[in-house]
C-alpha positions as CSV (number, residue, x, y, z in Angstrom):
1,X,83.1,-12.0,69.3
2,X,79.9,-13.5,67.8
3,X,77.6,-10.9,66.1
4,X,74.2,-10.4,67.7
5,X,72.7,-9.9,64.2
6,X,71.2,-12.7,62.2
7,X,72.8,-12.5,58.8
8,X,70.0,-14.6,57.3
9,X,67.2,-12.1,58.2
10,X,67.1,-9.1,55.9
11,X,66.3,-5.7,57.4
12,X,62.8,-4.5,57.2
13,X,62.2,-1.6,54.8
14,X,62.0,1.9,56.3
15,X,58.6,3.5,56.4
16,X,59.3,7.1,55.4
17,X,56.9,9.9,56.3
18,X,56.2,10.4,52.6
19,X,55.3,6.7,52.2
20,X,53.1,6.8,55.3
21,X,51.2,9.8,53.9
22,X,50.8,8.1,50.6
23,X,49.4,4.9,52.3
24,X,47.0,7.0,54.4
25,X,45.8,8.8,51.3
26,X,45.3,5.4,49.5
27,X,43.2,4.1,52.4
28,X,41.1,7.3,52.6
29,X,40.5,7.3,48.9
30,X,39.5,3.7,48.5
31,X,37.9,2.9,51.8
32,X,37.4,6.2,53.7
33,X,39.6,4.7,56.5
34,X,41.4,7.1,58.7
35,X,45.1,6.4,59.5
36,X,46.3,8.9,62.1
37,X,50.0,9.9,62.2
38,X,50.6,8.1,65.5
39,X,49.9,4.8,63.8
40,X,53.3,4.6,62.0
41,X,54.6,1.9,64.4
42,X,51.4,-0.2,64.0
43,X,51.6,0.0,60.2
44,X,55.3,-0.9,60.2
45,X,54.8,-3.9,62.5
46,X,51.9,-5.3,60.5
47,X,53.2,-4.6,57.0
48,X,57.0,-4.5,57.3
49,X,57.8,-8.3,57.0
50,X,55.3,-8.7,54.1
51,X,56.8,-5.8,52.2
52,X,60.2,-7.3,52.7
53,X,59.2,-10.9,51.8
54,X,57.6,-9.7,48.6
55,X,61.0,-8.4,47.6
56,X,60.5,-4.6,48.0
57,X,63.3,-2.6,49.5
58,X,61.0,0.3,50.4
59,X,57.3,1.0,50.8
60,X,57.0,3.2,47.7
61,X,57.8,0.3,45.4
62,X,55.2,-1.9,47.3
63,X,52.6,0.9,47.1
64,X,53.2,1.1,43.3
65,X,52.5,-2.7,43.2
66,X,49.3,-2.3,45.3
67,X,47.9,0.4,43.0
68,X,48.9,-1.4,39.8
69,X,47.5,-4.8,40.8
70,X,44.4,-5.3,38.7
71,X,43.4,-8.4,40.6
72,X,42.8,-6.5,43.8
73,X,44.6,-9.2,45.8
74,X,47.4,-6.8,47.0
75,X,44.8,-4.2,48.1
76,X,42.9,-7.0,49.9
77,X,46.0,-8.2,51.7
78,X,46.7,-4.6,52.8
79,X,43.2,-4.3,54.3
80,X,43.5,-7.8,55.9
81,X,46.7,-6.8,57.8
82,X,45.6,-3.3,58.9
83,X,42.1,-3.8,60.0
84,X,41.3,-5.4,63.4
85,X,39.2,-8.5,63.0
86,X,39.4,-9.8,66.6
87,X,36.1,-10.2,68.3
88,X,34.1,-12.7,70.3
89,X,30.6,-14.1,70.9
90,X,28.3,-11.9,72.9
91,X,30.5,-8.8,72.6
92,X,28.6,-5.8,74.1
93,X,25.8,-8.1,75.2
94,X,23.4,-5.2,76.2
95,X,22.7,-4.6,72.5
96,X,21.7,-8.2,71.9
97,X,19.6,-8.2,75.1
98,X,17.7,-5.0,74.2
99,X,16.9,-6.3,70.7
100,X,15.7,-9.6,72.2
101,X,13.6,-8.2,75.1
102,X,12.0,-5.2,73.4
103,X,11.3,-6.7,70.1
104,X,10.2,-10.2,70.8
105,X,6.4,-9.6,70.6
106,X,6.6,-7.2,67.6
107,X,8.8,-9.4,65.5
108,X,7.0,-12.6,66.3
109,X,3.7,-11.3,65.2
110,X,5.0,-9.3,62.2
111,X,7.1,-12.0,60.8
112,X,4.7,-14.9,61.1
113,X,4.9,-16.9,57.9
114,X,7.2,-14.3,56.3
115,X,10.9,-13.4,56.1
116,X,13.0,-11.5,58.7
117,X,15.9,-9.8,57.0
118,X,19.0,-8.6,58.8
119,X,22.4,-7.3,57.8
120,X,25.6,-7.6,59.8
121,X,27.8,-4.9,58.2
122,X,31.5,-5.4,59.0
123,X,31.1,-9.0,60.3
124,X,34.8,-9.7,60.7
125,X,35.4,-13.4,61.5
126,X,31.6,-14.1,61.9
127,X,31.0,-14.2,65.6
128,X,28.5,-11.4,65.6
129,X,26.6,-12.8,62.6
130,X,26.3,-16.3,64.2
131,X,25.4,-14.7,67.6
132,X,22.5,-12.9,65.9
133,X,21.5,-16.1,64.1
134,X,21.2,-17.9,67.5
135,X,19.1,-15.1,69.0
136,X,16.8,-14.8,66.0
137,X,16.5,-18.6,65.7
138,X,15.3,-18.8,69.3
139,X,13.2,-15.6,69.2
140,X,11.3,-16.5,66.1
141,X,11.2,-20.3,66.4
142,X,7.4,-20.4,67.0
143,X,6.4,-17.9,64.4
144,X,7.0,-19.9,61.2
145,X,9.4,-17.1,60.1
146,X,12.3,-17.5,57.7
147,X,15.4,-15.7,58.8
148,X,17.9,-14.3,56.3
149,X,21.1,-12.7,57.6
150,X,23.5,-11.0,55.2
151,X,27.0,-10.7,56.7
152,X,29.6,-8.7,54.9
153,X,33.2,-7.6,55.4
154,X,36.0,-6.0,53.5
155,X,38.5,-8.8,54.4
156,X,38.6,-12.0,52.4
157,X,40.6,-13.7,55.2
158,X,38.1,-12.8,57.9
159,X,35.2,-14.0,55.7
160,X,36.9,-17.3,55.1
161,X,37.2,-17.9,58.8
162,X,33.5,-16.9,59.2
163,X,32.6,-19.5,56.5
164,X,34.4,-22.2,58.4
165,X,32.4,-21.2,61.5
166,X,34.8,-22.9,63.8
167,X,36.0,-21.2,67.0
168,X,38.0,-21.8,70.1
169,X,37.6,-20.9,73.7
170,X,38.9,-17.4,73.3
171,X,35.9,-16.6,71.1
172,X,33.4,-18.5,73.1
173,X,34.3,-17.7,76.6
174,X,31.5,-15.2,77.2
175,X,28.8,-17.2,75.5
176,X,26.1,-18.8,77.7
177,X,26.6,-22.5,78.1
178,X,23.1,-23.4,76.9
179,X,23.7,-21.5,73.7
180,X,26.9,-23.3,73.1
181,X,25.3,-26.7,73.8
182,X,22.3,-26.0,71.5
183,X,24.0,-24.2,68.6
184,X,27.5,-25.7,68.3
185,X,29.0,-29.1,67.6
186,X,32.2,-29.9,69.6
187,X,35.3,-30.8,67.5
188,X,38.7,-32.1,68.4
189,X,41.3,-29.7,69.9
190,X,38.7,-27.9,72.0
191,X,37.2,-26.3,68.9
192,X,33.5,-25.7,68.3
193,X,31.6,-25.4,65.0
194,X,28.3,-23.6,64.4
195,X,25.6,-26.2,64.0
196,X,23.9,-26.9,60.6
197,X,20.5,-25.4,61.6
198,X,22.1,-22.0,61.7
199,X,24.4,-22.3,58.7
200,X,21.6,-21.7,56.1
201,X,20.5,-18.5,57.8
202,X,23.7,-16.6,57.2
203,X,25.0,-15.5,53.8
204,X,28.6,-14.2,53.7
205,X,29.8,-11.7,51.1
206,X,32.8,-9.5,50.4
207,X,31.7,-5.8,50.5
208,X,33.4,-2.4,50.9
209,X,30.8,-0.3,52.8
210,X,32.0,2.8,51.1
211,X,31.3,1.4,47.6
212,X,28.5,3.5,46.2
213,X,26.7,0.9,44.1
214,X,25.2,-1.5,46.5
215,X,21.5,-1.8,47.4
216,X,18.9,-4.2,48.6
217,X,15.9,-5.7,46.8
218,X,13.8,-5.9,50.0
219,X,13.8,-3.6,53.1
220,X,15.7,-4.8,56.1
221,X,14.3,-5.3,59.6
222,X,17.6,-5.0,61.4
223,X,21.1,-3.8,60.7
224,X,24.1,-4.4,63.0
225,X,27.2,-2.3,62.3
226,X,29.2,-2.2,65.5
227,X,32.7,-0.8,66.0
228,X,33.2,-0.3,62.2
229,X,32.2,3.3,61.5
230,X,34.8,4.6,64.1
231,X,37.5,3.9,61.5
232,X,35.8,6.1,58.9
233,X,36.0,9.8,58.4
234,X,32.9,11.9,59.3
235,X,31.8,12.3,55.7
236,X,31.8,8.5,55.2
237,X,30.0,7.9,58.4
238,X,27.2,10.2,57.5
239,X,26.9,8.7,54.0
240,X,26.7,5.2,55.5
241,X,24.1,6.1,58.1
242,X,22.0,7.6,55.2
243,X,22.3,4.3,53.3
244,X,21.4,2.3,56.4
245,X,18.2,4.4,56.7
246,X,17.3,3.8,53.1
247,X,17.9,0.1,53.4
248,X,15.7,-0.3,56.5
249,X,12.0,-0.9,56.7
250,X,9.9,2.0,57.9
251,X,10.5,1.1,61.6
252,X,13.6,-1.1,61.2
253,X,16.4,-1.0,63.8
254,X,20.1,0.0,63.6
255,X,22.6,-1.2,66.2
256,X,26.0,0.5,66.3
257,X,29.0,0.1,68.7
258,X,28.7,1.5,72.2
259,X,31.7,3.7,71.7
260,X,30.3,5.1,68.4
261,X,28.1,8.1,67.7
262,X,25.3,8.1,65.2
263,X,26.2,10.8,62.6
264,X,22.6,11.9,61.9
265,X,20.3,14.5,63.5
266,X,17.0,13.4,62.0
267,X,15.3,10.2,61.0
268,X,16.2,8.1,64.1
269,X,14.7,7.4,67.5
270,X,17.1,6.2,70.2
271,X,15.7,3.0,71.8
272,X,18.7,2.3,74.1
273,X,22.4,2.7,74.2
274,X,23.7,2.4,70.6
275,X,20.3,1.1,69.4
276,X,18.2,3.2,67.1
277,X,14.9,2.8,65.3
278,X,14.2,4.4,61.9
279,X,11.5,7.0,62.0
280,X,9.9,9.2,59.3
281,X,10.5,12.5,61.2
């Protein structure tokens, strides 16, 4: 009788409760990321084959490797595999619409001849940053305003895709046809690439949001940080919101995910669902 097992495929290493606890502690210590106990299956499905293919028979040996790797590549690959980078253009469109409708007159007059500075924190594969670039390009086109968008993420792999700025129908399915026509170039294989007139507006950088030593030379007009803080513990969320407030201009805006809560009681005025304006009170 033929065996149902494939002898050429080694077994995946077992994720022990102790190794899971150690991994959760590592993620909390370095990134303030929360890894609940019910995520064991998710962790094993995303990491198991990699741990095996690297030649480790258990997770403890691999975790030793991650912590001892001075290059940071092993830690980066861990984050790449565990964080969710799937998104699409015009996700949670109400936030974009509110920013566009409420702020059009204010930003056009204020930015005339100057620079509009925005930050997309946790930009994943770039869709949100390029979406914001389209809106600001059209919003400020007649105001002689230079737009600078900093887009950061913790994942090198996601940032590389954002730099390529090439997307398929799954990412573009909710984008208005006129925006696709004006701001993308069609490629072979039903792919679309962000047009050159937007490419210079967005600057992509690797950044751990829980890294204490980052700051900005100039105040920001707008920060987008959507569906990112939900993965952090409460202490990290509060610290990050405080940093956002310090980074913004006196009446700059912060946009978070619609499923998220702003961990702050003072210093913000709600302008809409998940949209807040910095205040002095």
